[in-house]
N, C-alpha and C positions, 0 to 999 in steps of 0.2 A: 302497116310499112315504119311509119313510122318511128314508134316506138323502138319497133327493131334497132331502125337508125344510133336512135340517139341512146340506147344500150350498149350499141356497138364502141363510137363513140366516147362513152362513159368508159366501158371497161379500157376503151385503146390510151384514153387520157390517164386512169390507176394507174395503167402497168408502163405507161410512159414516166408519171409521177414514181413509181417503185423505181426502176434503172435509176430516176438520179438523183433520189431524195435517199434512198436506202444507202449506198454507196456513203454518199456524204455523211450520213449519221453515222456512221461503221469506221471515219476518218480519224486518225490522230493526229498530231504534228509538234514535231520537238525538235529546237533546235540545241544542235552539239557545237561547242567550240573546239577549235583544235589550236592549241597549242605545240611551237616548236622549239630547244634553248639551244640555240647553236654555239660553241664555244671557240676560245682561241686556241689554235696550238701552237707548237714550240718544236723545232727538230734542227740538233746543231751536227754536224759532221765533221769529223777532223780526221785526216787520213795516219796521221800519224799520232803514237802519245808520250815518243820520245822521239829528240829531237838530239842528232851528238854531233862533235866537232874535233875534229884530229889535228892536234898542231902540225904548223912547217915549219922550216927551217927561214929564220930571216936570210934576205937577201946582203950577201957578203959582197956587192961591189958596192953598196953606200952606207952609211952609217946607218943602222940597223934602229928603228921605230916602234911602228903599228901596220900588220898585214892584214886585212880583212881575211876569214879562211869562213869558206860556203857550209852549209849543214850538208854532211852524210849523206842524209836522207831526198836530198835535191829541194824541188819543188813540193810540199806538199798540199795537198787538196782541200779545199775548206767548203762543205756545204750545206745555208741555211735554207731553213721551212718553217714558213710562219702563217698563220690566219689569221688578221687582229683588223682592227675597226680600223676603215682606209681615214680617219681624222688622226691615225698614231702614226708613229715611225717605230721603224727597226733596227736596232744596234745591236756589234757584236764589239763587244771589248776584249780584254785581257790584262790582267793587273798578275806583275810578282809576288810570291807569298814573301823575299827576299833579296837579298844580294845576293849573288853565288858566291857560294865559299865552299873552301878547304879546310876543317879547322878553326882556326883564328886567319887565315886570310880571305879576304872579299876581292870581292872585282864587281864592281857594280853592275847593277842588271841590266843597265841599257847600253851596256856592251854587246849585244843581241838585241839583233835588230832585222826587220824585213823590210824587201819589197813584193807588194801585192798587184795581182792584175784579176782582172773580174772588174764587173759594172759596180761599183758603191765600194770596192773594196780603198784602204790607204797605208799608203808606207808608213814606218812608226819601228816606234827600238821598245823595248820593256824597261819600267820605273817601279821600286821596290815599293810593296802597298801604295799604287795608282791604277787605277782602271786607264788602259792607253785604247780612244776607240782606234777597230781592226774593221770595221764597217759599219755604211747607215744606210738605209735607204728609207722612202716614206710613198704617198701617193696611191696606194695600193690595197687591198683585201686580202690578195695572194702574194703571195712574196715565197721566192724559190732563186735565191742567189748562188751560182758557182763562183768558184773563183782560188788560187793559189798564192801561197806565200813562200819569199823564196829567205830562208833565215842564211844569219851570218853571224860571225865572232869577230869583232875586233879585237887582234889579239895585241898586247904595249907588250913590245920585250925589253923596256926599261922598267915597269913597272909590276909586271901580276910575274908572281912568282910561280914555277913548277907548281902543278899540283892537279888534284883531279876532283873540279869545281862542279855543285850541280845548283838549281836552284828550282819550285816547283814555280807553274803559272796556271790562272784560271782563263778559261774562255766561260764567257757567261754574254747568251742572247739575250735582251731583252726589251718590251714594249715601253718608249718614252714618250 
């Protein structure tokens, strides 16, 4: 009877060892490294691609000099979107490529100015061949900034000859 018990114990032990050892021998482990490449994103939306001004008559009740003329389009919506590293700042600038011109007649680019509304947006005026800051923001990874620009033209009746003047300006959104 002892032999049968010992035989049963040996069979049970072999069975238990088989259950534990065989799966351990049939397993293989492998480490996998996961990498994610997150890039910076930028987008800029401006509701108008042409801004126009219509001349107005000088005030005849006093000696004519200058008048501010509002843009025909009214407020221009500006929307800035960016995802950047948190240690960087975001800046929106505008650069006029030239002064206003009609043939050989010119008017300085700074005759066009704007008042701004919206967090981070700034008032300013165009400058020939120089970047002017329109807005700046910092301290975040995610940037979503909406604002409006109200453009005006400073008409000088004593120095600006009648004509159809134009200039092109480029808005640039960048990390600084």
